[in-house]
LUMGU-224303 format. One line per 8 residues: number of its first residue (from 1); for each residue z, y, x of C-alpha. Coordinates in nm, 2 decimals. Each point is the difference from the previous one (the first is absolute). Last residue first. Example, Ala and Ser with C-alpha at 12.3 -4.5 7.8 and 13.67 -1.06 7.14 Angstrom:
2 = 0.71,-0.11,1.37 ~ 0.07,-0.34,-0.14
END
This chain:
514 = 7.40,-2.92,-7.82 ~ 0.20,0.20,0.20 ~ 0.08,0.19,-0.30 ~ 0.27,-0.22,-0.12 ~ 0.21,0.21,-0.22 ~ 0.32,-0.20,0.17 ~ 0.18,-0.06,-0.29 ~ 0.26,0.30,-0.14
506 = -0.22,0.16,-0.26 ~ -0.11,0.33,-0.03 ~ -0.29,-0.02,0.26 ~ -0.14,-0.25,-0.17 ~ -0.05,0.18,-0.28 ~ -0.26,0.22,0.07 ~ 0.01,0.30,-0.03 ~ -0.21,0.11,-0.31
498 = -0.28,0.21,-0.08 ~ -0.09,0.36,-0.04 ~ -0.22,0.13,-0.25 ~ -0.09,0.26,0.10 ~ 0.39,0.31,0.04 ~ -0.11,0.25,0.23 ~ 0.36,0.15,0.09 ~ 0.17,0.23,-0.17
490 = 0.24,0.23,0.21 ~ 0.43,0.08,0.02 ~ -0.01,-0.35,0.01 ~ 0.32,-0.28,-0.20 ~ -0.13,0.06,-0.35 ~ -0.36,-0.14,0.12 ~ 0.13,-0.34,0.15 ~ 0.29,-0.17,-0.18
482 = -0.04,0.10,-0.33 ~ -0.34,0.10,-0.03 ~ -0.14,-0.31,0.21 ~ 0.25,-0.23,-0.17 ~ 0.09,-0.26,0.29 ~ -0.01,-0.39,-0.07 ~ -0.21,-0.08,0.27 ~ -0.09,0.24,0.19
474 = -0.30,0.28,0.01 ~ -0.30,0.08,0.19 ~ -0.27,0.21,0.05 ~ 0.18,0.35,-0.10 ~ -0.25,0.22,0.15 ~ 0.09,0.27,0.22 ~ -0.19,0.30,0.03 ~ -0.20,0.14,0.30
466 = -0.36,-0.15,-0.04 ~ 0.15,-0.37,-0.03 ~ 0.41,-0.09,0.16 ~ 0.13,-0.32,-0.22 ~ 0.31,-0.01,-0.19 ~ 0.18,-0.35,0.04 ~ 0.30,-0.03,-0.27 ~ 0.37,-0.14,-0.04
458 = 0.14,-0.14,0.35 ~ -0.19,0.29,0.22 ~ -0.38,0.01,0.13 ~ -0.24,0.28,0.09 ~ -0.32,-0.07,0.05 ~ -0.25,0.19,0.27 ~ -0.35,-0.07,0.10 ~ -0.11,0.31,0.23
450 = -0.32,0.15,-0.10 ~ 0.09,0.29,0.33 ~ -0.05,0.31,-0.29 ~ 0.21,-0.22,-0.19 ~ 0.28,-0.10,0.24 ~ 0.01,0.38,0.10 ~ 0.06,0.12,-0.31 ~ 0.34,-0.31,-0.08
442 = 0.14,0.15,0.34 ~ 0.29,-0.20,0.12 ~ 0.33,0.19,0.17 ~ -0.08,0.28,-0.30 ~ 0.40,0.12,-0.03 ~ 0.14,0.09,-0.29 ~ -0.24,-0.19,-0.26 ~ -0.14,0.15,-0.28
434 = -0.01,-0.14,-0.38 ~ 0.18,-0.25,0.12 ~ 0.01,-0.39,-0.03 ~ 0.35,-0.09,0.20 ~ 0.24,0.08,-0.31 ~ 0.33,-0.03,0.12 ~ 0.27,-0.14,-0.25 ~ -0.14,-0.36,-0.03
426 = 0.02,-0.24,-0.31 ~ 0.22,-0.25,-0.02 ~ -0.07,-0.34,-0.17 ~ -0.34,0.03,0.07 ~ -0.18,-0.36,-0.09 ~ -0.27,-0.08,0.20 ~ -0.17,-0.36,-0.18 ~ -0.10,-0.36,0.22
418 = 0.28,-0.16,-0.09 ~ 0.27,0.30,-0.04 ~ -0.05,0.20,0.30 ~ 0.31,0.23,0.08 ~ 0.03,0.37,0.00 ~ 0.26,0.32,0.09 ~ -0.09,0.36,0.12 ~ 0.29,0.17,0.12
410 = -0.14,0.27,0.17 ~ -0.42,-0.03,0.04 ~ -0.25,-0.01,-0.25 ~ -0.34,-0.21,0.06 ~ 0.11,-0.22,0.27 ~ -0.18,0.04,0.28 ~ -0.34,-0.13,0.24 ~ -0.29,0.23,0.03
402 = -0.30,-0.17,0.14 ~ -0.25,0.10,0.21 ~ -0.39,-0.16,0.10 ~ -0.19,0.10,0.22 ~ 0.27,0.13,0.20 ~ -0.05,0.35,0.21 ~ 0.22,0.24,-0.22 ~ 0.24,-0.20,-0.12
394 = 0.09,-0.12,0.37 ~ 0.05,0.29,0.18 ~ 0.12,0.17,-0.24 ~ 0.28,-0.29,-0.08 ~ 0.11,-0.02,0.38 ~ 0.32,0.22,-0.01 ~ -0.04,0.26,-0.36 ~ 0.33,0.11,0.02
386 = 0.37,-0.09,-0.19 ~ 0.13,0.37,-0.04 ~ 0.22,0.02,-0.27 ~ -0.01,0.36,-0.10 ~ -0.24,-0.07,-0.37 ~ -0.15,-0.36,0.12 ~ -0.17,0.08,0.35 ~ -0.21,-0.26,0.13
378 = -0.11,-0.30,-0.24 ~ -0.24,0.22,-0.22 ~ -0.28,-0.08,-0.14 ~ -0.36,0.13,-0.20 ~ -0.18,-0.15,-0.24 ~ -0.13,0.28,-0.13 ~ 0.25,-0.04,-0.32 ~ 0.29,-0.02,0.26
370 = 0.21,-0.27,0.17 ~ 0.35,-0.04,0.12 ~ 0.14,-0.26,0.26 ~ -0.23,-0.24,-0.01 ~ -0.02,-0.24,0.34 ~ -0.26,-0.15,0.20 ~ -0.29,-0.28,-0.03 ~ -0.29,0.06,0.24
362 = -0.25,-0.20,-0.05 ~ -0.33,-0.03,0.26 ~ 0.10,0.13,0.30 ~ -0.21,0.12,0.27 ~ -0.10,0.27,-0.15 ~ 0.04,0.23,0.34 ~ 0.31,0.16,-0.03 ~ 0.18,-0.35,-0.04
354 = -0.15,-0.17,0.33 ~ 0.11,0.35,0.18 ~ 0.27,-0.03,-0.22 ~ 0.05,-0.33,0.22 ~ -0.10,0.11,0.23 ~ 0.30,0.32,-0.01 ~ 0.25,-0.27,0.01 ~ -0.03,-0.24,0.25
346 = -0.14,-0.37,-0.09 ~ 0.24,-0.22,-0.09 ~ -0.24,-0.39,-0.09 ~ -0.02,-0.31,-0.15 ~ 0.35,0.09,-0.16 ~ 0.25,-0.28,-0.14 ~ 0.25,0.19,-0.18 ~ -0.12,0.36,0.00
338 = 0.18,0.33,0.16 ~ -0.06,0.35,-0.24 ~ 0.31,-0.11,-0.22 ~ 0.27,-0.15,0.18 ~ 0.20,0.27,-0.20 ~ -0.10,-0.11,-0.32 ~ -0.34,-0.17,0.05 ~ -0.18,-0.26,0.22
330 = -0.35,-0.04,-0.03 ~ -0.13,-0.39,0.04 ~ -0.21,-0.08,0.27 ~ -0.30,0.20,0.10 ~ -0.08,0.31,0.19 ~ 0.35,0.14,0.07 ~ 0.00,0.39,0.17 ~ 0.22,0.23,-0.19
322 = -0.21,0.13,-0.29 ~ 0.00,-0.45,-0.11 ~ -0.27,-0.20,-0.06 ~ -0.04,-0.28,-0.20 ~ -0.34,-0.25,0.10 ~ -0.17,-0.20,-0.35 ~ 0.02,-0.33,-0.09 ~ 0.34,-0.11,0.19
314 = 0.21,0.13,-0.27 ~ -0.18,-0.14,-0.27 ~ 0.30,-0.26,-0.05 ~ 0.13,0.14,-0.35 ~ 0.34,0.05,0.16 ~ -0.17,0.16,0.30 ~ -0.20,0.26,-0.15 ~ 0.30,0.06,-0.21
306 = 0.23,0.03,0.32 ~ -0.36,0.24,0.13 ~ 0.00,0.19,-0.33 ~ 0.36,0.12,-0.04 ~ 0.07,0.21,0.32 ~ -0.30,0.19,-0.24 ~ 0.34,0.17,-0.20 ~ 0.11,0.10,0.30
298 = -0.14,0.07,0.35 ~ -0.38,0.01,0.01 ~ -0.22,-0.32,0.02 ~ -0.35,0.03,0.16 ~ -0.25,-0.32,-0.06 ~ -0.31,-0.07,0.19 ~ -0.22,-0.26,-0.20 ~ -0.13,-0.34,0.07
290 = 0.11,-0.08,-0.38 ~ 0.06,0.22,-0.28 ~ 0.34,0.14,-0.13 ~ -0.03,0.21,-0.30 ~ 0.26,-0.28,-0.23 ~ 0.16,0.02,0.29 ~ 0.11,0.38,-0.17 ~ 0.09,-0.16,-0.33
282 = 0.26,-0.25,0.18 ~ 0.10,0.30,0.19 ~ 0.13,0.24,-0.26 ~ 0.18,-0.35,-0.15 ~ 0.15,-0.08,0.28 ~ 0.16,0.36,0.01 ~ 0.08,0.02,-0.35 ~ 0.19,-0.24,0.04
274 = -0.03,-0.42,0.05 ~ 0.19,-0.11,0.30 ~ -0.20,-0.02,0.30 ~ -0.04,-0.26,0.18 ~ 0.12,-0.13,0.36 ~ -0.16,0.01,0.30 ~ -0.02,-0.40,0.12 ~ -0.28,-0.04,-0.13
266 = -0.12,0.25,0.31 ~ 0.08,-0.32,0.24 ~ 0.07,0.19,0.39 ~ -0.22,0.09,0.21 ~ 0.14,0.12,0.31 ~ -0.07,0.30,0.27 ~ -0.18,0.24,-0.21 ~ 0.27,0.28,-0.03
258 = 0.12,-0.09,-0.39 ~ -0.01,-0.38,0.11 ~ 0.20,0.10,0.33 ~ 0.27,0.22,-0.14 ~ 0.10,-0.22,-0.34 ~ 0.23,-0.28,0.20 ~ 0.21,0.31,0.13 ~ 0.03,0.13,-0.39
250 = -0.15,0.38,0.06 ~ 0.15,0.34,-0.13 ~ 0.18,0.07,0.33 ~ -0.23,-0.11,0.28 ~ 0.18,0.24,0.30 ~ 0.34,-0.10,-0.10 ~ -0.10,-0.40,0.05 ~ -0.24,0.13,0.31
242 = 0.27,0.14,0.17 ~ -0.03,0.38,0.14 ~ -0.23,0.08,0.28 ~ -0.07,0.40,0.04 ~ -0.29,0.00,0.23 ~ -0.11,0.36,0.07 ~ -0.31,0.21,0.16 ~ -0.30,-0.23,-0.10
234 = -0.36,0.12,0.02 ~ -0.07,-0.14,0.34 ~ 0.22,-0.38,-0.15 ~ -0.29,-0.12,-0.19 ~ 0.03,0.01,-0.38 ~ -0.16,-0.32,-0.14 ~ 0.13,-0.25,0.17 ~ -0.09,-0.33,-0.07
226 = -0.31,-0.01,0.13 ~ 0.09,0.06,0.35 ~ 0.24,-0.28,-0.01 ~ 0.36,0.12,0.02 ~ 0.21,-0.17,0.26 ~ -0.14,0.16,0.28 ~ 0.28,0.27,0.04 ~ 0.33,-0.24,-0.10
218 = 0.14,0.07,-0.36 ~ 0.13,0.27,-0.23 ~ 0.14,-0.09,-0.32 ~ -0.02,0.12,-0.36 ~ -0.19,0.29,0.07 ~ 0.08,0.41,-0.11 ~ -0.31,0.21,0.15 ~ 0.01,0.34,0.12
210 = -0.30,0.20,0.09 ~ 0.09,0.39,0.14 ~ -0.24,0.26,-0.04 ~ -0.29,0.15,0.25 ~ -0.20,0.07,-0.30 ~ -0.24,-0.29,0.09 ~ 0.31,-0.19,0.05 ~ 0.04,0.06,-0.34
202 = -0.29,-0.13,-0.17 ~ -0.05,-0.27,0.22 ~ 0.34,-0.12,-0.13 ~ -0.10,0.04,-0.31 ~ -0.36,-0.20,0.01 ~ 0.13,-0.29,0.15 ~ 0.31,-0.01,-0.24 ~ -0.24,0.02,-0.34
194 = 0.13,-0.27,-0.20 ~ 0.08,-0.35,0.19 ~ 0.13,-0.20,-0.30 ~ 0.24,-0.26,-0.08 ~ 0.11,0.03,0.38 ~ 0.07,-0.33,0.12 ~ -0.32,0.07,0.30 ~ 0.03,0.40,0.08
186 = 0.03,0.02,0.34 ~ 0.09,0.25,0.23 ~ -0.05,0.08,0.35 ~ 0.24,0.24,0.15 ~ -0.01,-0.16,0.35 ~ 0.28,-0.18,0.03 ~ -0.14,-0.22,-0.41 ~ 0.06,0.11,-0.27
178 = 0.04,-0.23,-0.33 ~ -0.04,0.03,-0.34 ~ -0.07,0.35,-0.12 ~ 0.06,0.34,-0.14 ~ -0.06,0.29,0.05 ~ 0.17,0.41,-0.02 ~ -0.21,0.25,0.08 ~ 0.01,0.29,0.19
170 = -0.22,0.35,0.02 ~ -0.28,-0.02,-0.26 ~ -0.16,0.30,-0.06 ~ -0.20,0.00,-0.36 ~ -0.37,-0.12,-0.03 ~ -0.20,0.23,-0.27 ~ -0.11,-0.23,-0.33 ~ -0.36,0.07,-0.01
162 = -0.08,-0.01,-0.40 ~ -0.39,-0.10,-0.07 ~ -0.23,0.15,-0.17 ~ -0.37,-0.13,0.05 ~ -0.33,0.19,0.17 ~ 0.04,-0.10,0.28 ~ 0.39,0.14,0.06 ~ 0.12,0.19,-0.25
154 = 0.38,0.06,0.06 ~ 0.34,0.02,-0.18 ~ 0.27,0.05,0.18 ~ 0.31,-0.19,-0.06 ~ 0.33,0.16,0.23 ~ 0.01,0.30,-0.17 ~ 0.37,0.17,0.11 ~ 0.23,0.09,-0.31
146 = 0.26,-0.27,-0.12 ~ 0.33,0.18,-0.08 ~ -0.18,-0.06,-0.36 ~ 0.01,-0.34,-0.01 ~ -0.22,-0.39,0.01 ~ -0.29,0.19,0.24 ~ -0.31,-0.26,0.01 ~ -0.25,0.26,0.04
138 = 0.11,0.10,-0.45 ~ -0.29,0.04,-0.13 ~ -0.36,0.13,0.10 ~ 0.16,-0.11,0.35 ~ -0.04,-0.33,-0.15 ~ 0.30,-0.23,0.12 ~ 0.06,0.00,-0.41 ~ -0.29,-0.18,-0.04
130 = -0.33,0.13,-0.02 ~ -0.14,-0.09,0.36 ~ 0.30,-0.23,0.15 ~ -0.24,-0.22,0.21 ~ -0.32,0.13,0.06 ~ 0.08,0.04,0.35 ~ 0.11,0.20,0.30 ~ 0.25,-0.08,0.23
122 = 0.18,0.28,0.24 ~ -0.10,0.21,0.31 ~ -0.11,-0.29,0.21 ~ 0.24,-0.06,0.25 ~ -0.11,-0.43,0.05 ~ 0.41,0.04,-0.06 ~ -0.05,0.21,-0.33 ~ -0.26,-0.24,-0.10
114 = 0.20,-0.31,0.07 ~ 0.28,0.17,-0.17 ~ -0.22,0.16,-0.28 ~ -0.09,-0.39,-0.14 ~ 0.34,-0.04,-0.04 ~ 0.04,0.33,-0.25 ~ -0.35,-0.12,-0.18 ~ 0.09,-0.33,-0.10
106 = 0.34,0.14,-0.11 ~ -0.16,0.33,-0.24 ~ 0.20,0.27,0.10 ~ 0.33,0.14,-0.17 ~ 0.12,0.33,0.20 ~ 0.33,0.10,-0.04 ~ 0.21,0.35,0.18 ~ 0.38,-0.02,-0.08
98 = 0.26,0.06,-0.19 ~ -0.18,0.08,-0.29 ~ 0.20,-0.21,-0.23 ~ -0.26,-0.25,-0.07 ~ -0.08,-0.02,0.34 ~ 0.36,-0.09,0.14 ~ 0.06,-0.21,-0.29 ~ -0.31,-0.19,0.09
90 = 0.10,-0.01,0.35 ~ 0.33,-0.16,-0.09 ~ -0.22,-0.21,-0.25 ~ -0.15,-0.24,0.21 ~ -0.19,-0.32,-0.13 ~ -0.16,0.25,-0.23 ~ -0.15,0.25,0.29 ~ -0.38,-0.14,0.10
82 = -0.23,0.14,0.23 ~ 0.21,0.26,0.17 ~ -0.03,0.34,0.19 ~ 0.36,0.14,-0.06 ~ 0.12,0.37,0.16 ~ 0.31,0.12,0.10 ~ 0.22,-0.32,0.06 ~ 0.35,-0.05,0.18
74 = 0.09,0.32,-0.25 ~ 0.05,-0.15,-0.27 ~ 0.04,-0.34,0.08 ~ -0.19,-0.31,-0.13 ~ -0.07,-0.15,0.30 ~ 0.25,-0.32,-0.02 ~ -0.26,0.00,-0.34 ~ -0.30,-0.10,0.25
66 = 0.11,-0.37,0.00 ~ 0.30,-0.04,-0.20 ~ 0.16,0.12,-0.26 ~ -0.03,-0.23,-0.31 ~ -0.35,0.13,-0.10 ~ -0.10,-0.29,0.22 ~ -0.19,0.17,0.30 ~ -0.25,0.14,0.13
58 = -0.35,0.08,-0.24 ~ -0.37,-0.02,0.24 ~ -0.15,0.30,0.17 ~ 0.38,0.20,0.16 ~ 0.01,0.38,0.17 ~ 0.35,0.16,0.05 ~ -0.02,0.33,0.11 ~ 0.32,0.04,0.11
50 = 0.20,0.36,0.01 ~ 0.36,-0.15,0.16 ~ 0.07,-0.20,0.30 ~ 0.29,0.06,-0.03 ~ 0.28,0.10,-0.23 ~ 0.28,-0.24,0.21 ~ 0.18,-0.27,-0.12 ~ -0.27,-0.01,-0.34
42 = -0.30,0.06,0.19 ~ 0.11,-0.29,0.26 ~ 0.10,-0.22,-0.28 ~ -0.36,0.00,-0.16 ~ -0.21,-0.03,0.35 ~ 0.19,-0.32,0.03 ~ -0.05,-0.09,-0.34 ~ -0.39,0.05,0.04
34 = -0.04,-0.18,0.37 ~ 0.22,-0.28,-0.16 ~ -0.25,-0.08,-0.30 ~ -0.35,0.01,0.22 ~ -0.18,-0.07,-0.32 ~ -0.27,-0.34,0.07 ~ 0.05,-0.11,-0.40 ~ 0.29,0.16,-0.22
26 = -0.31,0.22,-0.22 ~ -0.25,0.05,0.27 ~ 0.15,0.12,0.32 ~ -0.10,0.25,0.28 ~ 0.16,0.35,0.06 ~ -0.13,0.31,0.12 ~ 0.17,0.25,0.13 ~ -0.10,0.37,0.00
18 = 0.24,0.18,0.23 ~ 0.21,0.33,-0.07 ~ 0.32,-0.08,0.17 ~ -0.03,-0.29,0.23 ~ -0.02,-0.38,-0.02 ~ 0.10,-0.13,0.35 ~ 0.38,-0.05,-0.19 ~ -0.12,-0.24,-0.22
10 = -0.10,-0.24,0.31 ~ 0.35,0.03,0.15 ~ 0.11,-0.12,-0.32 ~ -0.20,-0.31,-0.07 ~ 0.07,-0.07,0.40 ~ -0.20,0.02,0.24 ~ -0.30,-0.20,0.21 ~ -0.20,0.24,0.15
2 = -0.38,0.01,0.07 ~ -0.14,0.07,0.35
END
């Protein structure tokens, strides 16, 4: 029988050395009060200690919320996650060698939950080959303290594959909208449904404890059967938290548009200012094609959906987000992972099944570091751990990939001047390097499979051809030698690059709908 407990009582059920799984996507669908209660227990008593923390998507706002509550030495022994940048407290433990840590592809972790629920030894996939999760490189290990191999190179049917071994999972913190008196959980007001059912099944298979935070407990039989995403037979404990706390970060007026319960006019969404983010988003939007399925990553690529909406072409293609939304207008910032007016919201593992199977026509992802082979690093910058998130799943499998980011970093100031780009202050950090420090995307792999790749910045566009970067476009007003080549650690191939469209650098709508 399901128990109805307080957050503190539920947190007391977590034992020393447990493998704890948490659910959430940025600040969506995360059981905040359970994390707070567990942190308070540890700070008061020193227990539980030695936990292995497992999660798929990044969970937090970089501001002490979500997973940051668990970022304490002693509380954690090991971390296995898809994305670290939103939980800097855990990142610091990793960088200082205080805990063991692995970074695995987010989509593969989501699929691993499902495979573990079915008793499988792990997840076998091509995703991650020739990147830092390949055991021939780093095997996903993030520091010197981490020694155990949890990713294995195997050959099946004559093809190289990676086996991601299923970890033990014996406790989980999940979140839902409602629970009935039998412990059945619905998620109808959540912006995403993620992996809750698979996680609960995997934990129950190991004889563990499934704990779910909800906004309200209702009478048994009052939840429509099709709304129940986690059946009560998987649930051990329900913690009721008032909805205004449970739904933090979400404006009340936006809960239903995010959850697909109500549509709002997208014309009401404000346009972006004409800065480097919008310039890059505008150039990327020129490559959008009607009747295609598109993925947009976190950060700079978020501008692509806003530009498409402003240009009136958002409905010409289907925009998807790795968290599960299909259709609508993807959100950014702390609401990344959700979409306004989605057509449907899939569980995360099924979204990645589609991605891994080559269902994406186009993918727009971030650009932190790039080298002469076209390799991209977004996962580890020196001691700073960011993590790959869904980057590897998406970039290795989309039919065409676009990397979007500024040409330099730290201090860059630009302005658009009537169809031209002006560099007012150059960034202090070069992003086009001789060799990246972490291979999150392999240019060699893309070349082998014949995948078209573009690298879009505010001043230049590059294409990956025959294993080398070719400069194909230059912004009006930019000097190739002074503003581009001087700030690169390698020489790209330069053969008559054409000018970027001047409309990108003017305030008026570009007229892409025509």
